[in-house]
N, C-alpha and C positions, 0 to 999 in steps of 0.2 A: 506532581511528583514531591513526596515530602522532604526528601532531602540526596541531592545528587551525590554520587560516589565520587572518592576524590583520595590522592594520596599526597602525604606531603613531599614526595620526590616525584612529581611528574615527570621527570625527563626519564625514569627508569621504567615507566609505562611502556614504551615502545620497545624498549629492549627486553624487557620480561616477555611481552608475547613473541617476539622473535625468536626468543630463547628456547619456549616450549615448543617451536616446530621443530627443534634440532632434537630434542631428548625425548627419552621414551615417556610413556603415559604414568604417571604415578597412581599409585594406589589412592593417596591421600594428598591433597593439597592444605597444608597448613603451614605456622611459622617454623615448624621444625622442617619442612621440607626446602624452604626458600634459601637458606645458605648453600644447601648441596648444588644448586644451580647459579650460585655466584650470589645471590642477594642478601647480604648480612647486615645491611642497616635495621636498628629496632622498628623505623619508619616503613621499612619494605612490607611490614606486615599488612599494610592496608593493601596490599597488591591482593592478598587472599580474598578480602572483601569487595575488592574490584570485581575480580573473577567470578563471586558469587552472583554479583548485581547483574552483570553481562550475561550469566546462563552458561559460563564456561564451567562452573563446579558447582554441584549442589548443598543442599544446606549441611549434608554431613561432611563435606570437603572431597567428596569422589569426582572426579572429572567427567563431565556429560560427553554427549555425542559432540557438541559445539566444540568441545575441546579436541576432540580427534578430527573433526571436518577442518578445524583450523591448521592441521598440522599439513593439511594439503594445501601445498604454495597456490595451486591452482583455484582452489575455493577460497582460501582464506580472508581476502579483502573482502569478498562477498558476506562470508561469513559474519566477519566483524560489521558490516555495514548492517546487515541484520540485528546484529545484538544491541547496536547501538541505538537503531531506530525503537527497539522494543524497549531497551532499558529507560531511553529518553523520550519516551512517547509523547508525555505533556509537553515537553520542550519543543516537540516537533509538531504536536497540534497547535502551537503559538507561532512558530517560525518552521514553515515545511522545509527550507533550506538553511537550518539552523548550522550546518557545517561550514557555510559561508559566511555566517554573522562575525562581526569583529568582536574584540574582548570585552568593549565596554558594554554592548547590547547584551553579551552573553553574561557577563558579572553582575549587572542590573536584575536580569531573569533570576540567577542563580539566589542572589541576595533575597530578594524579594518572595521567592516562592520557597526557600528552604530555610530563610529567618536565621542566616548565620552571617558571621562579620566579614565585612569587605576581604579580610586576608583569605579567610576561608573560601569565599565565593572565588577569588583569584585561582585557587587551587583546583577548585572544580573546573573552572574554564581550562586552565593548563591541562588538567587530568583528560578533560574531553577532548581538546584539541589534538593531544598526541594519540588520544584512540582513533581520531578521524584521519591520521596520517596513515593508519592501517588499514582504512575500509575505501571500498568501490562502491560508492553510492549509485552513479550511474547504472551498473550494472543490476542494483535493487530496482531502480525506476524503470529498466527495460523490461525486468521480470514482472514488475507490478502492472505496467501497462500491457503486457500479453496476457494476463490473467485478468484483466478488468472485464467484466461481461459486455457484450457487445448486442445491440439493437439485432432482433432477429431478421433476416433476409425478408424482403417481399416475395410472397409467392407467386409462381404463375397462376394464371386463371384455371390452365389445366389441372393445380394441383389443390383446388379449392373444392372442397364438397359440393355437390350439385345443389344442395339447397342453401348454399352461401353465395353461390354466383350470381352477378349481375344479369338479369334477362331483359332482352329487347324484343318488343312484339311489333311486328309489321302488319297492319292490317289492309287488305284490300277489298273494297266493296263495289261491286258492280251490280247496276241497276238495269233493267230492261223495262222502260218506260211504253205504255199503250200510245199509240199514235192518237193524239186528240187535239183539237186547238182549243180546249177549253185548259187556258193557261191555271185556273184555280187548282185542277188536280195536279199539276206540276208543284204549285206552292204547298198543298196540304203535304205532300210527297215529301218535299225538302224539310218542313217545319218538323214532320215527324222524324226525320234523322236526326235533326237538330235536337230534338228533343229527349231522343234515345241515346244517341251516340255521344254527344256533349251536354250533359246535365250541368 
């Protein structure tokens, strides 16, 4: 992660995303749009960049399908969890349960990977934590588990092609020996059997 997204007013993150659930979809999300929905601070412009980082807004400022899906409150928490895991992919590759990590662990991570000062790293942590309050990571985990490829089921013998089935052969040999008192004849017969059947 080159630089984690953040806003100087992290407390507005949750309010912003909750607000977009109750307003119409704008043609463009930019610094001119924010005051219309109640975000008048100059620092609130960071919310536009945050929305782009999460994939809610494209590079031209147009709301994406994620923005629309997030407006559905039944989908919102999962949509946000998906967006967080994508945006913070490097963080999650280091800490698969990043949303549960303490502030110090996250601050050390953001400071070392982004090369920012401690005060900025703290803002990154608070921004991340506020986003996580809007997310349902368990729903994402269940979906990931459900779509994980599983080992193919063992086939029944009847389903295996004939040339691949194990074959067991039982051989029953019956000998009719001539009546004789010459033991050497019997020994010669059994010797020949042993030689030819059990090489």
